[in-house]
C-alpha positions as CSV (number, residue, x, y, z in Angstrom):
1,S,148.7,23.7,97.1
2,T,145.9,26.7,98.6
3,F,142.8,26.1,99.9
4,D,140.4,28.4,101.5
5,I,138.8,27.6,104.8
6,E,135.0,29.5,105.3
7,G,133.4,30.6,107.5
8,L,136.2,31.8,110.1
9,L,135.2,34.4,112.8
10,P,136.2,37.6,112.6
11,G,138.5,38.8,114.9
12,H,139.9,35.3,116.2
13,T,143.1,33.5,116.2
14,Y,143.2,29.9,114.4
15,Y,146.3,27.0,113.7
16,A,146.3,24.5,111.2
17,Q,147.6,21.0,110.2
18,V,148.1,19.4,106.9
19,N,148.3,16.0,106.3
20,A,148.4,13.5,102.3
21,R,146.2,11.0,101.6
22,N,146.0,8.5,98.8
23,E,145.3,4.9,98.1
24,V,148.4,3.6,100.6
25,G,146.9,5.7,103.8
26,D,147.7,8.3,105.6
27,T,151.0,10.2,106.1
28,E,150.9,11.9,109.4
29,Y,150.1,15.2,110.6
30,S,152.4,18.0,109.8
31,A,153.7,20.4,112.6
32,T,151.6,23.2,113.5
33,S,151.4,26.6,111.9
34,E,152.2,29.8,113.2
35,P,149.0,31.1,114.2
36,M,147.2,32.8,112.0
37,T,144.3,35.7,113.1
38,T,141.3,36.9,110.8
39,D,140.4,40.5,109.9
40,P,137.9,42.0,112.9
41,A,134.7,42.5,111.3
42,P,131.9,45.6,111.5
43,P,130.2,45.3,114.6
44,D,126.9,44.1,114.9
45,D,123.6,46.4,114.9
46,V,122.7,47.9,119.0
47,A,120.1,44.9,119.5
48,K,117.4,48.0,121.5
49,I,117.9,51.6,121.7
50,E,115.0,52.7,124.1
51,C,113.9,56.2,125.5
52,T,114.9,56.6,129.3
53,E,113.4,59.5,130.9
54,V,111.7,62.1,129.5
55,Q,112.0,66.0,130.2
56,P,110.9,69.0,128.9
57,Q,114.0,69.8,127.8
58,C,116.1,66.5,128.2
59,M,115.1,63.0,127.3
60,S,117.7,59.7,128.2
61,F,118.7,56.5,126.1
62,A,119.7,53.5,126.2
63,W,120.8,50.4,124.4
64,D,123.1,46.9,125.2
65,K,126.7,47.0,123.5
66,P,126.6,44.4,120.3
67,E,129.4,41.8,119.6
68,G,131.9,43.5,118.6
69,N,133.1,40.8,115.5
70,G,136.7,40.5,116.8
71,A,137.6,43.7,117.6
72,P,136.2,45.9,120.9
73,V,133.5,48.7,120.4
74,T,135.4,51.5,120.6
75,S,132.1,54.5,120.8
76,Y,128.4,54.9,120.0
77,K,127.0,57.5,117.0
78,L,123.5,58.7,118.1
79,R,121.5,61.2,115.9
80,F,118.6,62.8,116.9
81,T,116.1,65.6,115.4
82,M,112.7,67.2,115.7
83,S,110.2,64.0,114.3
84,D,109.3,66.7,111.3
85,N,112.5,67.0,110.4
86,P,114.6,63.4,108.3
87,L,117.5,61.3,110.5
88,E,119.9,62.5,107.7
89,S,120.1,65.8,108.1
90,A,120.3,64.9,112.3
91,E,123.2,66.3,114.5
92,V,125.7,63.3,115.3
93,V,126.7,62.6,118.8
94,E,129.9,60.5,119.6
95,I,129.9,59.0,122.1
96,P,133.1,57.3,123.3
97,T,132.7,53.4,125.3
98,A,134.5,51.8,128.0
99,L,135.9,48.3,127.4
100,E,133.6,47.1,130.1
101,E,130.7,48.7,129.7
102,V,127.4,46.3,128.7
103,T,125.1,49.3,128.8
104,S,125.8,52.4,127.4
105,T,123.3,56.2,128.3
106,Y,123.6,59.4,127.2
107,T,121.1,62.1,127.6
108,A,120.2,64.9,125.1
109,Y,119.8,69.0,126.4
110,D,118.6,72.0,125.7
111,L,115.6,69.9,123.7
112,E,112.5,71.8,122.8
113,P,109.8,71.4,125.8
114,G,106.7,69.6,123.7
115,T,108.2,68.5,120.7
116,G,108.1,64.8,119.2
117,Y,111.7,63.8,118.4
118,H,113.5,60.3,116.7
119,A,116.8,58.7,117.8
120,D,119.0,56.0,116.3
121,V,122.7,54.6,117.4
122,M,124.8,52.6,115.9
123,A,128.1,51.1,117.1
124,V,132.0,51.6,116.2
125,N,134.5,49.5,116.1
126,I,138.7,49.6,114.4
127,A,137.0,48.2,111.3
128,G,133.7,50.2,110.7
129,T,130.2,50.9,112.0
130,S,127.4,48.8,112.2
131,N,123.5,50.1,110.7
132,W,121.3,52.6,112.7
133,V,119.2,51.5,115.0
134,A,115.9,53.7,115.4
135,V,114.2,53.8,119.0
136,A,111.0,51.8,118.0
137,T,108.4,55.2,118.1
138,A,109.4,59.1,118.5
139,V,109.6,60.3,121.7
140,R,107.6,63.7,123.2
141,T,109.3,65.9,125.5
142,K,107.1,66.8,128.4
143,P,105.3,70.6,128.1
144,M,107.0,72.9,129.9
145,C,104.2,73.6,133.0
């Protein structure tokens, strides 16, 4: 006989034991199975991304590391573009991450002074990618003095 178990967490190891039941009663449980590990899933979405510093030709972003869902987050993809351009055509930068990092940061350089930009980020692990998560509002670089 086979039996499907729903609701298992991705990337976790499980063990099983079985017994039989009839009108006479229950049997003893079987020996514990060999370990069975579920496949990892893509990471959760980044919870928040914010612009932490704005200068005339650069801006910095920071975000919290999301849950990896059974596999560590190995990198992030950040895309940014001028506000009047679609994000789908934006430059994408891949940012490796250290496993112990809780917050990640990136600074975009060589930007146009006094210009609005959109940015969003996604997390990556061996199982795939999260969804893109955007900075809440467009950010404008400072004008040159």
